[in-house]
C-alpha positions, 0 to 999 in steps of 0.5 A: 337418509337420516343417520338414524331411524326416528320413530313416531312411537315408543316401544310398549315393551320398554314402557311396561318395564319397571324403572330399575330394569332399564339400562342407564342412558348416558349421552356422549360428551366431549371427545374419546379415543378408542380401539373400536367404535361400534355403531348400533346398540342392538343385538348385533352391536352388543354381541360384537362389543362383548366378543371384542372385549374378550379378544382385546382385554383392556382396550376401550370399546365405544358402543353408540346408539342414536336412540334411548336404550331398548328403543331401537329395533331390538326392543321392538320385536315380538320376542320370538327366538326360533332356532330352526330355519324351517319354521321361520315365516320366510324359509326359502333356502334349502340344503347347505345354506339352510343348514348354515342358517339353522346353525347360526340361529342355534349358535345365537341361542346357545350364546344368549343362554350362556350370557344371561345365565352367567350375568343373571339377566331377567328377561322372562326367558320361556323355553315353551315352544310356539304354535304355527297356524294358518287361517286360509286355504293357501296357508293350509297348503303352506303348512302341509309343505312345512310339515313335510319338510319337518318330517324329512328332517325328523323334527317332531311336532304336535297337530292341534284339533279344532277343539285344541286350538280353541282350548289352547290359544282361543283363535276363532279364525284359526283352522290349522295349527301345530305346536313345535318345541323349537322356540324360546320367548323373551321380553325383548326390551328387558333382554337388550337392556340386560345385555347392555347393563352387563357389558364389561367395563371396557365397553363404554355405552352412549345412547341418544348419541346419533352418529351424523358424520363419518370421516375415514382416516387413520384413525377414523372419526365419528361425529356426534353433533359437536362431539367426536370419537376417534377409533382405529376400527369402526364396526357398523351394526346399525341395520337400516341406516347402514347406507347413510355411511356409504355401505349396503345401499344396493343390497338392502331395503327398509320395511316396517311392521306394527304391534299393539299391546293391550292393557293388563287383562282380567282373569275372564279375558285372559281365559279366552286365550287358553289355559296356559300363562303364556304362549306365542303364535307365528303365522304360515302366511307371510302377512298373517298376524303374530300373537303372544299371550304374555306373563304380564297379563297382556296380549301382543298383536303384530300385523301390518306392513309398510315400505320405507316409511313408518306409518303413524300410530293414528293410522296403524292403531285403528288398523290393528284394532280392526284385524284384532277384533276380527281374529278374536271377536269373543273379547269384550274390548280390543283396546291397545295401550301401546302401538308402535312400529319397528324397522327391518332391514331386508335383503333380496335373498335373505342373506346378511351384509357381513364382513369387511367393507374397507380398511378397518371398517366392518359392517353387519346388516340385513336382519331379515326379520330374524333379529334376536338370534341371527344378529346375536350370532352374526355380531359375535362372528363379526368380532371373530372375523376382526380378530382373525379367529376362525371356525367352521361357522365363520367359514360358512358365513363368509360363503353364504353372506352374499346378499343380492343386488336390488334395483334402484328406485322406482323399480324397487318400489314397484317390486315391493308393491307387486310382491305384497299384492301377490301375497295378499291375493294368495291369502284370499285363495 
């Protein structure tokens, strides 16, 4: 395994940003001595570093990332921030565990809202809810089950008629849809860039600085090519590459999902996606497309899946174009200006890897496709764990953050293939 996730593509979200909206990239040079070293500058790492700075004012915190700012998984998501577990694509848990997951999501949302408000971060924050849709008979059944759960929780929603679907989101193949209020939409690359740019001065951020060596000691040593950092405490928030450092390898696996972003569309084409300036759709079917109409006059289409390895844009571009043209046949063009993949760390039961791995070594991984809110909240909580703070949410996190063991290869590849085939079959029924 490489010490970092090397991508064959660039994030379209990053590419459409103006130069002044980007965080300055600085590589590590020479050696540094710090109280804390946080590996991974995504939502988890940024939250952990910011919270550690609150507990340890004046102590140097080094935040490292192997990629340019915003080019990791944080800048490659679809920008959905859903704050109730019932409305996630994968909502397997019930009872106290589901309540904890919702509390995590809502904690992350509240902290992000307070942070961007206090720091003046412009990330296209849109508290406009989202649509949940289905296109198959299996999806219709799953949507009915979802609505029954929402009814049981007293969560309101609005059902759409076929005319509503056409008028609001223009999805010709969509047969069932509901609108839910529990979602904020953001431009994810602008959000992570803004969070990085507004960290306290005691947090030193180094990007394009892949950690390729880790020596346990007192202090620990992190090597970045010929350069190194000595730190009393090391915090790994590097998601899919955590096993490179010796942790979590039997508790997580890596999958890739893919997105295409159109060029700016004219008024006539935009009108085919409904009258609203922006909206977001997540599917009930786990392999269904995720879509967004963007305030930047573009359209985002996310579909496709691969295990362990990223498929090149030359392969995924035609696939996305094909699925997109089937879903929206009324458009003049189905061209994408940008196509990219993003890596996700998945655990068998959806629980994150969280907590102390060894003396003065902590780790957080297993986003399970809920990166923005979940990893923000868990990054903050991990800093509180390090600082010996306590709260009911941290107590519940210690209780529920227990990812199940995953069999080694070749069994895990066979299991992934079986489950994907099963989901595809269900979507044909």
